[in-house]
PASEBA-1860 file (N, C-alpha, C; in nm, 3 decimals):
! residues 204
1> MASDIELF> -9.732/4.665/-2.210/-9.738/4.731/-2.341/-9.687/4.632/-2.451 ~ -9.762/4.628/-2.564/-9.723/4.535/-2.666/-9.597/4.579/-2.726 ~ -9.511/4.480/-2.769/-9.386/4.506/-2.838/-9.412/4.554/-2.982 ~ -9.310/4.601/-3.047/-9.327/4.637/-3.188/-9.367/4.512/-3.274 ~ -9.305/4.406/-3.248/-9.327/4.282/-3.328/-9.468/4.233/-3.300 ~ -9.514/4.237/-3.176/-9.657/4.196/-3.151/-9.752/4.288/-3.221 ~ -9.721/4.422/-3.217/-9.815/4.512/-3.280/-9.808/4.489/-3.440 ~ -9.688/4.469/-3.490/-9.673/4.438/-3.637/-9.750/4.313/-3.673
9> RAWRAGER> -9.741/4.212/-3.597/-9.808/4.083/-3.637/-9.962/4.108/-3.635 ~ -10.015/4.180/-3.530/-10.153/4.206/-3.522/-10.198/4.291/-3.639 ~ -10.112/4.390/-3.675/-10.155/4.478/-3.788/-10.149/4.404/-3.914 ~ -10.048/4.317/-3.937/-10.045/4.231/-4.066/-10.163/4.138/-4.066 ~ -10.222/4.102/-3.956/-10.329/4.009/-3.954/-10.463/4.081/-3.971 ~ -10.455/4.214/-3.981/-10.581/4.290/-4.015/-10.630/4.384/-3.909 ~ -10.552/4.396/-3.793/-10.598/4.492/-3.688/-10.531/4.628/-3.721 ~ -10.614/4.712/-3.777/-10.569/4.842/-3.820/-10.519/4.928/-3.704
17> QAGSVLFA> -10.587/4.917/-3.585/-10.552/4.998/-3.472/-10.408/4.963/-3.419 ~ -10.374/4.835/-3.438/-10.234/4.800/-3.400/-10.134/4.878/-3.488 ~ -10.163/4.886/-3.621/-10.078/4.963/-3.705/-10.073/5.112/-3.668 ~ -10.177/5.167/-3.635/-10.182/5.301/-3.591/-10.092/5.328/-3.465 ~ -10.102/5.243/-3.369/-10.022/5.252/-3.251/-9.874/5.237/-3.285 ~ -9.842/5.140/-3.372/-9.701/5.120/-3.411/-9.648/5.240/-3.480 ~ -9.716/5.305/-3.566/-9.665/5.420/-3.636/-9.654/5.544/-3.546 ~ -9.756/5.560/-3.461/-9.748/5.664/-3.368/-9.625/5.655/-3.274
25> RHFDSIYR> -9.590/5.538/-3.237/-9.475/5.507/-3.150/-9.341/5.561/-3.221 ~ -9.336/5.550/-3.352/-9.212/5.579/-3.426/-9.214/5.707/-3.507 ~ -9.326/5.780/-3.497/-9.346/5.906/-3.578/-9.232/6.000/-3.550 ~ -9.209/6.032/-3.423/-9.110/6.137/-3.387/-8.970/6.097/-3.441 ~ -8.934/5.981/-3.429/-8.800/5.928/-3.466/-8.785/5.947/-3.622 ~ -8.880/5.913/-3.698/-8.877/5.921/-3.844/-8.878/6.070/-3.884 ~ -8.954/6.150/-3.809/-8.956/6.292/-3.839/-8.816/6.353/-3.820 ~ -8.751/6.318/-3.702/-8.612/6.362/-3.678/-8.521/6.322/-3.788
33> FFRNKVDG> -8.539/6.198/-3.833/-8.445/6.149/-3.937/-8.441/6.237/-4.059 ~ -8.555/6.284/-4.099/-8.557/6.373/-4.216/-8.529/6.521/-4.187 ~ -8.565/6.564/-4.063/-8.563/6.709/-4.023/-8.435/6.777/-4.050 ~ -8.323/6.699/-4.017/-8.187/6.765/-4.027/-8.124/6.740/-4.160 ~ -8.196/6.689/-4.260/-8.139/6.655/-4.390/-8.206/6.713/-4.508 ~ -8.331/6.747/-4.499/-8.400/6.799/-4.621/-8.471/6.928/-4.589 ~ -8.503/7.000/-4.695/-8.572/7.134/-4.679/-8.715/7.128/-4.724 ~ -8.803/7.155/-4.633/-8.944/7.176/-4.665/-9.032/7.055/-4.705
41> EVEDLVQR> -8.972/6.938/-4.707/-9.058/6.824/-4.746/-9.057/6.717/-4.638 ~ -9.030/6.755/-4.516/-9.025/6.656/-4.404/-9.144/6.577/-4.394 ~ -9.258/6.643/-4.380/-9.381/6.577/-4.359/-9.416/6.484/-4.476 ~ -9.388/6.521/-4.601/-9.420/6.435/-4.712/-9.335/6.315/-4.708 ~ -9.211/6.326/-4.664/-9.126/6.212/-4.665/-9.160/6.115/-4.555 ~ -9.199/6.170/-4.443/-9.245/6.087/-4.324/-9.367/6.012/-4.371 ~ -9.461/6.079/-4.435/-9.581/6.006/-4.480/-9.545/5.895/-4.581 ~ -9.458/5.926/-4.671/-9.418/5.831/-4.772/-9.353/5.709/-4.707
49> TFVACVEG> -9.277/5.733/-4.602/-9.207/5.624/-4.529/-9.308/5.528/-4.476 ~ -9.418/5.578/-4.412/-9.511/5.486/-4.351/-9.602/5.420/-4.456 ~ -9.630/5.491/-4.569/-9.699/5.433/-4.680/-9.620/5.319/-4.750 ~ -9.485/5.335/-4.756/-9.400/5.227/-4.816/-9.397/5.116/-4.717 ~ -9.400/5.146/-4.594/-9.397/5.034/-4.497/-9.523/4.958/-4.505 ~ -9.635/5.022/-4.521/-9.761/4.953/-4.536/-9.765/4.869/-4.659 ~ -9.716/4.921/-4.771/-9.717/4.850/-4.893/-9.615/4.733/-4.896 ~ -9.508/4.743/-4.816/-9.409/4.637/-4.815/-9.406/4.554/-4.690
57> RERFREES> -9.522/4.555/-4.617/-9.521/4.487/-4.485/-9.496/4.333/-4.496 ~ -9.540/4.276/-4.607/-9.522/4.138/-4.628/-9.370/4.096/-4.654 ~ -9.293/4.194/-4.682/-9.139/4.169/-4.704/-9.066/4.175/-4.577 ~ -9.124/4.229/-4.470/-9.052/4.232/-4.339/-9.062/4.090/-4.276 ~ -8.940/4.027/-4.266/-8.939/3.888/-4.217/-8.893/3.877/-4.077 ~ -8.897/3.990/-4.002/-8.865/3.992/-3.855/-8.717/3.943/-3.828 ~ -8.635/3.962/-3.932/-8.492/3.928/-3.905/-8.409/4.033/-3.836 ~ -8.468/4.145/-3.831/-8.423/4.271/-3.748/-8.550/4.323/-3.683
65> SFRTYLFA> -8.516/4.433/-3.606/-8.628/4.498/-3.528/-8.715/4.571/-3.631 ~ -8.842/4.597/-3.596/-8.925/4.676/-3.683/-8.869/4.817/-3.695 ~ -8.818/4.867/-3.591/-8.753/5.005/-3.599/-8.645/5.013/-3.707 ~ -8.553/4.906/-3.710/-8.453/4.904/-3.805/-8.507/4.894/-3.950 ~ -8.616/4.816/-3.968/-8.674/4.810/-4.099/-8.740/4.941/-4.135 ~ -8.802/5.010/-4.039/-8.865/5.138/-4.068/-8.757/5.236/-4.105 ~ -8.646/5.243/-4.043/-8.539/5.338/-4.078/-8.481/5.307/-4.210 ~ -8.467/5.177/-4.242/-8.418/5.134/-4.374/-8.501/5.188/-4.487
73> VAHNLLRD> -8.635/5.183/-4.463/-8.733/5.233/-4.569/-8.706/5.387/-4.582 ~ -8.695/5.456/-4.461/-8.676/5.598/-4.466/-8.543/5.637/-4.534 ~ -8.443/5.550/-4.514/-8.311/5.576/-4.566/-8.318/5.566/-4.727 ~ -8.391/5.468/-4.773/-8.407/5.451/-4.922/-8.479/5.570/-4.980 ~ -8.581/5.620/-4.913/-8.650/5.741/-4.963/-8.562/5.861/-4.958 ~ -8.487/5.869/-4.853/-8.392/5.990/-4.848/-8.286/5.985/-4.962 ~ -8.233/5.867/-4.980/-8.137/5.855/-5.091/-8.191/5.892/-5.225 ~ -8.317/5.850/-5.247/-8.383/5.885/-5.378/-8.411/6.042/-5.384
81> HLRRKKRA> -8.452/6.092/-5.269/-8.473/6.234/-5.263/-8.350/6.318/-5.293 ~ -8.238/6.282/-5.216/-8.115/6.355/-5.252/-8.067/6.337/-5.394 ~ -8.083/6.214/-5.446/-8.032/6.188/-5.582/-8.105/6.287/-5.684 ~ -8.226/6.318/-5.656/-8.292/6.409/-5.745/-8.242/6.548/-5.739 ~ -8.167/6.577/-5.627/-8.108/6.711/-5.616/-7.983/6.724/-5.710 ~ -7.928/6.616/-5.741/-7.806/6.610/-5.821/-7.850/6.610/-5.968 ~ -7.764/6.670/-6.059/-7.787/6.661/-6.198/-7.779/6.513/-6.243 ~ -7.857/6.485/-6.348/-7.863/6.348/-6.396/-7.723/6.287/-6.423
89> AEQLDLEE> -7.634/6.372/-6.467/-7.507/6.321/-6.513/-7.416/6.293/-6.390 ~ -7.451/6.337/-6.275/-7.363/6.318/-6.158/-7.403/6.197/-6.078 ~ -7.302/6.138/-6.020/-7.331/6.026/-5.927/-7.342/6.075/-5.785 ~ -7.432/6.022/-5.702/-7.452/6.061/-5.563/-7.383/5.963/-5.475 ~ -7.274/6.003/-5.414/-7.198/5.912/-5.322/-7.229/5.980/-5.172 ~ -7.307/5.910/-5.099/-7.335/5.959/-4.965/-7.218/5.945/-4.867 ~ -7.116/5.868/-4.912/-6.991/5.863/-4.834/-6.906/5.984/-4.850 ~ -6.941/6.063/-4.961/-6.853/6.180/-4.984/-6.928/6.311/-4.964
97> VSVVDLGA> -7.056/6.315/-5.008/-7.125/6.440/-5.010/-7.206/6.471/-4.888 ~ -7.218/6.589/-4.847/-7.300/6.632/-4.732/-7.431/6.700/-4.774 ~ -7.520/6.719/-4.686/-7.649/6.786/-4.727/-7.619/6.933/-4.765 ~ -7.515/6.994/-4.695/-7.475/7.129/-4.739/-7.420/7.130/-4.870 ~ -7.346/7.027/-4.919/-7.298/7.026/-5.052/-7.408/7.014/-5.153 ~ -7.517/6.951/-5.107/-7.639/6.933/-5.192/-7.727/7.055/-5.192 ~ -7.685/7.164/-5.126/-7.760/7.285/-5.127/-7.865/7.304/-5.015 ~ -7.851/7.230/-4.908/-7.942/7.251/-4.791/-7.935/7.392/-4.741
105> SPLSFLAA> -8.051/7.454/-4.718/-8.045/7.582/-4.663/-8.020/7.576/-4.513 ~ -7.981/7.695/-4.460/-7.964/7.693/-4.307/-8.083/7.643/-4.231 ~ -8.056/7.558/-4.141/-8.169/7.497/-4.064/-8.240/7.606/-3.974 ~ -8.371/7.602/-3.991/-8.452/7.691/-3.920/-8.478/7.635/-3.768 ~ -8.380/7.648/-3.699/-8.378/7.591/-3.565/-8.312/7.680/-3.466 ~ -8.387/7.727/-3.370/-8.332/7.832/-3.277/-8.272/7.749/-3.160 ~ -8.132/7.726/-3.177/-8.057/7.660/-3.073/-8.054/7.741/-2.944 ~ -8.078/7.674/-2.830/-8.074/7.741/-2.704/-7.935/7.774/-2.659
113> HAEERVLL> -7.841/7.695/-2.711/-7.695/7.712/-2.666/-7.613/7.709/-2.792 ~ -7.502/7.776/-2.782/-7.401/7.783/-2.896/-7.354/7.639/-2.930 ~ -7.342/7.555/-2.831/-7.290/7.420/-2.862/-7.390/7.340/-2.942 ~ -7.518/7.359/-2.929/-7.622/7.296/-3.009/-7.609/7.341/-3.154 ~ -7.587/7.469/-3.173/-7.570/7.524/-3.314/-7.445/7.460/-3.371 ~ -7.337/7.460/-3.298/-7.207/7.399/-3.349/-7.231/7.258/-3.387 ~ -7.295/7.182/-3.308/-7.315/7.036/-3.341/-7.405/7.021/-3.456 ~ -7.517/7.088/-3.471/-7.606/7.078/-3.577/-7.533/7.121/-3.714
121> HALRRIPV> -7.458/7.224/-3.709/-7.394/7.269/-3.839/-7.283/7.170/-3.878 ~ -7.212/7.107/-3.781/-7.116/7.004/-3.802/-7.175/6.880/-3.868 ~ -7.291/6.837/-3.812/-7.355/6.715/-3.859/-7.397/6.736/-4.000 ~ -7.444/6.852/-4.040/-7.485/6.875/-4.178/-7.373/6.898/-4.273 ~ -7.248/6.904/-4.225/-7.130/6.928/-4.316/-7.041/6.802/-4.332 ~ -7.079/6.696/-4.261/-6.996/6.575/-4.279/-7.075/6.498/-4.386 ~ -7.015/6.385/-4.443/-7.091/6.309/-4.537/-7.219/6.257/-4.492 ~ -7.318/6.251/-4.572/-7.452/6.213/-4.533/-7.455/6.082/-4.465
129> ASQIILEL> -7.374/5.980/-4.516/-7.363/5.849/-4.462/-7.323/5.858/-4.313 ~ -7.224/5.936/-4.283/-7.178/5.962/-4.149/-7.275/6.028/-4.060 ~ -7.348/6.131/-4.120/-7.449/6.205/-4.045/-7.561/6.104/-3.999 ~ -7.607/6.023/-4.094/-7.711/5.927/-4.061/-7.670/5.834/-3.939 ~ -7.549/5.780/-3.955/-7.499/5.693/-3.846/-7.498/5.757/-3.713 ~ -7.445/5.880/-3.709/-7.436/5.954/-3.572/-7.570/5.988/-3.527 ~ -7.661/6.031/-3.615/-7.792/6.072/-3.560/-7.866/5.949/-3.509 ~ -7.853/5.835/-3.570/-7.914/5.713/-3.518/-7.847/5.671/-3.387
137> YFWEQMTG> -7.721/5.696/-3.377/-7.643/5.663/-3.258/-7.680/5.751/-3.141 ~ -7.673/5.885/-3.168/-7.695/5.984/-3.061/-7.850/5.999/-3.034 ~ -7.931/6.020/-3.135/-8.070/6.053/-3.116/-8.158/5.939/-3.090 ~ -8.130/5.831/-3.157/-8.220/5.712/-3.146/-8.154/5.604/-3.055 ~ -8.041/5.628/-3.008/-7.969/5.537/-2.911/-7.960/5.397/-2.972 ~ -7.936/5.389/-3.108/-7.916/5.255/-3.171/-7.783/5.201/-3.124 ~ -7.786/5.070/-3.101/-7.661/4.996/-3.065/-7.586/4.964/-3.187 ~ -7.458/4.911/-3.160/-7.374/4.858/-3.268/-7.443/4.753/-3.346
145> PEIGAFLG> -7.504/4.652/-3.291/-7.580/4.544/-3.365/-7.695/4.609/-3.447 ~ -7.766/4.707/-3.395/-7.884/4.765/-3.458/-7.834/4.841/-3.587 ~ -7.721/4.925/-3.567/-7.667/4.997/-3.676/-7.618/4.898/-3.785 ~ -7.555/4.799/-3.731/-7.511/4.687/-3.836/-7.620/4.635/-3.910 ~ -7.739/4.605/-3.850/-7.849/4.555/-3.914/-7.907/4.659/-4.020 ~ -7.905/4.781/-3.982/-7.946/4.900/-4.064/-7.865/4.907/-4.184 ~ -7.730/4.899/-4.167/-7.637/4.909/-4.275/-7.616/4.782/-4.359 ~ -7.660/4.672/-4.296/-7.634/4.544/-4.362/-7.498/4.498/-4.352
153> VIEDTARS> -7.434/4.518/-4.240/-7.290/4.480/-4.214/-7.286/4.416/-4.085 ~ -7.169/4.349/-4.057/-7.149/4.288/-3.921/-7.129/4.400/-3.818 ~ -7.143/4.358/-3.689/-7.139/4.455/-3.580/-6.994/4.521/-3.568 ~ -6.886/4.448/-3.594/-6.756/4.505/-3.589/-6.737/4.614/-3.698 ~ -6.785/4.592/-3.815/-6.789/4.694/-3.916/-6.865/4.815/-3.885 ~ -6.989/4.791/-3.831/-7.074/4.900/-3.781/-7.001/4.985/-3.676 ~ -6.939/4.922/-3.584/-6.868/4.999/-3.480/-6.752/5.085/-3.537 ~ -6.688/5.022/-3.639/-6.577/5.087/-3.702/-6.629/5.215/-3.777
161> RIRRAKLQ> -6.742/5.208/-3.837/-6.807/5.323/-3.899/-6.858/5.426/-3.809 ~ -6.901/5.387/-3.687/-6.938/5.484/-3.588/-6.817/5.562/-3.543 ~ -6.706/5.491/-3.522/-6.578/5.552/-3.477/-6.537/5.653/-3.588 ~ -6.544/5.611/-3.706/-6.492/5.698/-3.824/-6.581/5.818/-3.837 ~ -6.712/5.799/-3.816/-6.810/5.916/-3.829/-6.786/6.016/-3.707 ~ -6.754/5.972/-3.588/-6.725/6.054/-3.479/-6.599/6.131/-3.508 ~ -6.493/6.068/-3.566/-6.372/6.143/-3.599/-6.399/6.258/-3.700 ~ -6.483/6.221/-3.798/-6.522/6.320/-3.897/-6.590/6.436/-3.835
169> LEAMIRTL> -6.688/6.401/-3.738/-6.763/6.510/-3.675/-6.668/6.598/-3.591 ~ -6.589/6.535/-3.506/-6.495/6.613/-3.427/-6.400/6.702/-3.512 ~ -6.352/6.651/-3.628/-6.267/6.739/-3.714/-6.348/6.857/-3.774 ~ -6.474/6.824/-3.805/-6.559/6.930/-3.864/-6.588/7.036/-3.762 ~ -6.622/6.996/-3.638/-6.653/7.089/-3.531/-6.540/7.190/-3.517 ~ -6.417/7.141/-3.529/-6.300/7.237/-3.497/-6.274/7.332/-3.605 ~ -6.345/7.317/-3.725/-6.335/7.407/-3.834/-6.438/7.518/-3.824 ~ -6.539/7.506/-3.747/-6.649/7.604/-3.746/-6.615/7.732/-3.669
177> EATPAELE> -6.689/7.834/-3.706/-6.671/7.961/-3.642/-6.744/7.963/-3.500 ~ -6.662/7.961/-3.399/-6.705/7.960/-3.262/-6.586/7.991/-3.171 ~ -6.618/8.029/-3.051/-6.510/8.056/-2.959/-6.444/7.919/-2.921 ~ -6.315/7.920/-2.885/-6.245/7.801/-2.837/-6.322/7.727/-2.728 ~ -6.381/7.804/-2.633/-6.455/7.750/-2.525/-6.577/7.677/-2.575 ~ -6.650/7.733/-2.669/-6.769/7.669/-2.722/-6.735/7.535/-2.798 ~ -6.624/7.543/-2.876/-6.582/7.417/-2.942/-6.548/7.309/-2.849 ~ -6.462/7.343/-2.743/-6.429/7.236/-2.653/-6.546/7.189/-2.571
185> STLSNLDG> -6.641/7.281/-2.535/-6.761/7.242/-2.467/-6.845/7.142/-2.547 ~ -6.854/7.172/-2.677/-6.930/7.081/-2.763/-6.863/6.949/-2.766 ~ -6.731/6.943/-2.791/-6.662/6.817/-2.804/-6.658/6.739/-2.682 ~ -6.659/6.800/-2.570/-6.651/6.724/-2.442/-6.783/6.665/-2.391 ~ -6.888/6.705/-2.454/-7.018/6.659/-2.413/-7.114/6.635/-2.533 ~ -7.063/6.560/-2.633/-7.140/6.543/-2.753/-7.274/6.470/-2.719 ~ -7.275/6.369/-2.633/-7.399/6.301/-2.600/-7.506/6.397/-2.536 ~ -7.454/6.485/-2.447/-7.548/6.576/-2.385/-7.612/6.675/-2.469
193> WAEAIRRQ> -7.524/6.733/-2.564/-7.577/6.832/-2.656/-7.668/6.767/-2.763 ~ -7.626/6.647/-2.808/-7.717/6.576/-2.898/-7.850/6.552/-2.840 ~ -7.857/6.507/-2.711/-7.983/6.486/-2.644/-8.072/6.611/-2.635 ~ -8.005/6.723/-2.614/-8.078/6.851/-2.611/-8.134/6.883/-2.741 ~ -8.064/6.867/-2.846/-8.110/6.885/-2.985/-8.227/6.786/-3.016 ~ -8.211/6.666/-2.972/-8.314/6.556/-2.998/-8.454/6.601/-2.951 ~ -8.456/6.660/-2.831/-8.578/6.704/-2.772/-8.643/6.816/-2.848 ~ -8.561/6.900/-2.908/-8.608/7.024/-2.981/-8.644/6.988/-3.129
201> LAPT> -8.602/6.877/-3.184/-8.635/6.855/-3.317/-8.761/6.769/-3.341 ~ -8.835/6.749/-3.238/-8.968/6.679/-3.248/-9.057/6.765/-3.326 ~ -9.159/6.705/-3.389/-9.255/6.786/-3.463/-9.333/6.875/-3.364 ~ -9.363/6.994/-3.422/-9.441/7.093/-3.340/-9.592/7.079/-3.360
END
């Protein structure tokens, strides 16, 4: 199977089918990226991400993985989208504000288990910057170096931010309305519950 870079090079050289395969490979991941953060415009943002990638393909210098580049494009579009939700006079600080603070409606997601509901609600209530890091870490299995490349920081800094985001998530989980058993079950198996959610957030 061709690697992302091989497909990208073929696509940039004019092989349209290579581009179609490349985008199909990453469609679900980009859909998930937006699904838990915006209301009603997921498909539009996904399409705009791939259009922006097409338009900017000459700027990709292969200094990181194609996946990292694609998520960076999605991140820029998300930031612009969330900024429009704020009044013009307000500054948008993704290190401080959550999607719930920005008025996100309850997620239309039928969690099979209480732990999934707890985890989803907690993710949407921590700062957007931390939510993004954890969803890339849990759902896309991004490594420390990959998250560092995505953030534009060194690996040690990326790992520090992952740890901080996990602490924020754990603290938020403990504030939610749920039984003590549900809270402890969520906290004791974050990876497992995150994987269960990942499978259910794919496009239908």
